[in-house]
C-alpha positions as CSV (number, residue, x, y, z in Angstrom):
1,M,-16.9,-1.0,-21.1
2,D,-15.6,-1.7,-17.6
3,M,-11.9,-1.1,-17.0
4,K,-10.7,-2.5,-13.7
5,L,-7.2,-2.0,-12.3
6,E,-5.6,-5.4,-12.1
7,I,-1.9,-4.9,-11.3
8,A,0.3,-2.3,-9.9
9,V,4.1,-2.7,-10.5
10,V,6.3,-2.1,-7.5
11,P,10.0,-1.7,-8.3
12,V,12.3,-3.4,-5.8
13,A,16.1,-4.0,-5.5
14,D,16.0,-7.3,-3.7
15,V,13.3,-9.6,-4.8
16,D,13.6,-12.1,-1.9
17,R,13.6,-9.3,0.7
18,A,10.5,-7.8,-0.9
19,K,8.9,-11.3,-1.0
20,D,9.5,-11.8,2.8
21,F,8.1,-8.3,3.5
22,Y,4.9,-8.7,1.6
23,Q,4.4,-12.2,3.0
24,A,4.8,-10.8,6.5
25,L,2.0,-8.4,5.8
26,G,-0.2,-11.3,5.3
27,W,-0.7,-10.8,1.6
28,R,-1.4,-13.8,-0.6
29,L,1.4,-14.9,-2.9
30,D,-0.3,-15.7,-6.2
31,A,2.8,-16.4,-8.3
32,D,6.5,-16.7,-8.2
33,V,7.7,-17.5,-11.7
34,A,11.2,-17.3,-13.2
35,D,12.3,-17.6,-16.8
36,G,16.1,-17.8,-16.6
37,E,18.2,-15.6,-14.4
38,D,17.1,-12.3,-16.0
39,F,13.4,-12.6,-15.4
40,R,11.4,-13.4,-12.3
41,V,7.9,-12.1,-11.4
42,L,6.1,-12.3,-8.1
43,Q,2.4,-11.4,-7.7
44,F,0.9,-10.6,-4.3
45,T,-2.7,-9.6,-3.4
46,P,-3.7,-7.7,-0.3
47,P,-6.5,-9.4,1.7
48,G,-9.9,-8.5,0.2
49,S,-8.4,-6.6,-2.8
50,P,-9.3,-7.3,-6.4
51,C,-6.0,-5.6,-7.5
52,S,-2.6,-7.2,-7.0
53,I,1.0,-6.0,-7.1
54,I,3.9,-7.5,-9.0
55,F,7.6,-7.0,-8.6
56,G,10.7,-9.0,-9.7
57,T,13.7,-9.1,-11.9
58,G,13.3,-7.7,-15.5
59,V,9.7,-6.5,-14.7
60,T,10.2,-2.7,-14.7
61,S,12.9,-0.2,-15.4
62,A,11.6,2.1,-12.7
63,A,14.1,2.8,-9.8
64,P,13.6,0.7,-6.7
65,G,11.5,2.6,-4.1
66,S,10.1,5.1,-6.7
67,T,6.5,4.1,-6.3
68,Q,4.7,6.6,-4.0
69,G,1.2,6.9,-2.7
70,L,-0.3,3.5,-3.5
71,H,-3.6,3.5,-1.5
72,L,-5.2,0.7,0.3
73,I,-8.6,1.2,1.9
74,V,-9.6,-0.1,5.3
75,S,-12.8,0.2,7.3
76,D,-11.0,0.9,10.6
77,I,-7.7,2.8,10.4
78,E,-6.8,2.3,14.0
79,A,-7.3,-1.5,13.8
80,A,-5.3,-1.6,10.6
81,R,-2.4,0.3,12.2
82,A,-2.4,-2.1,15.2
83,E,-2.4,-5.1,12.8
84,L,0.5,-3.7,10.8
85,A,2.5,-2.9,13.9
86,D,1.9,-6.4,15.2
87,R,3.3,-7.7,12.0
88,G,6.5,-5.8,12.6
89,V,5.9,-3.0,10.0
90,E,7.2,0.5,10.8
91,V,4.0,2.4,10.4
92,S,3.1,6.1,10.8
93,E,0.7,7.3,13.4
94,V,-2.9,7.8,12.1
95,F,-3.3,11.3,10.6
96,H,-5.7,13.6,8.8
97,D,-5.1,16.5,6.5
98,A,-4.9,20.0,8.0
99,R,-7.2,21.4,5.3
100,G,-9.6,18.5,5.5
101,V,-9.2,17.5,1.9
102,F,-6.7,14.9,0.7
103,H,-3.3,14.3,2.2
104,R,-0.3,15.8,0.5
105,A,2.9,14.2,-0.7
106,G,5.4,13.8,2.1
107,T,4.4,14.8,5.6
108,E,3.3,18.4,5.0
109,G,-0.1,19.2,6.3
110,R,-0.4,16.1,8.4
111,V,-2.3,16.5,11.7
112,P,-1.9,13.7,14.3
113,G,-5.0,11.5,14.9
114,P,-7.9,10.5,12.8
115,D,-10.3,13.0,11.3
116,P,-12.0,14.7,14.2
117,E,-15.4,14.0,12.7
118,R,-14.4,10.6,11.5
119,R,-15.6,11.4,8.0
120,S,-15.1,8.7,5.5
121,Y,-12.0,9.2,3.2
122,A,-10.4,11.6,5.7
123,S,-8.1,9.5,8.0
124,Y,-4.8,7.9,6.9
125,L,-1.6,6.2,7.9
126,S,1.5,5.3,5.9
127,F,4.3,2.8,5.7
128,S,7.1,1.9,3.3
129,D,8.5,-1.4,2.1
130,P,12.2,-2.1,2.5
131,D,13.0,-0.3,-0.8
132,G,11.0,2.8,0.2
133,N,7.9,2.2,-2.0
134,D,5.3,4.2,-0.1
135,W,1.9,2.9,0.9
136,V,-1.1,4.9,2.3
137,L,-4.0,3.4,4.1
138,Q,-7.2,5.4,3.9
139,E,-10.2,4.8,6.1
140,I,-13.4,4.5,4.1
141,T,-16.5,3.7,6.1
142,E,-19.1,4.9,3.5
143,R,-18.4,5.1,-0.2
144,L,-19.3,8.1,-2.3
145,P,-22.3,7.6,-4.5
146,G,-21.6,5.5,-7.6
147,R,-18.5,3.9,-6.2
């Protein structure tokens, strides 16, 4: 049976501020639904993604800004960085892992610049939304077998 990730919940403190941020990223607003003053849910989908995010009021008990390491994949990490910066996002420089494996939490082990061999899965950048929810972009130019 296929199981596909559909939604990731992103906890935010200010729903309208988060809405403005994700719209500025160029993500598609799929829904903005309220049911009284205690419940509002917004759904956004990144361009080309089959998975969406939701946030709102009464959607999660997680602390605003507590989501870390959500990954978005891109085919050109440097072009993605330029686009995010053009949209006004405070974005890290492109980096790769010192050990050539997978980036670590925080900034430990980050080496400036893309992977020297430009291997797929090995170059990253990061940014945060206004609440501090952390996003990582990973360059994938060729998928692993079976993916």
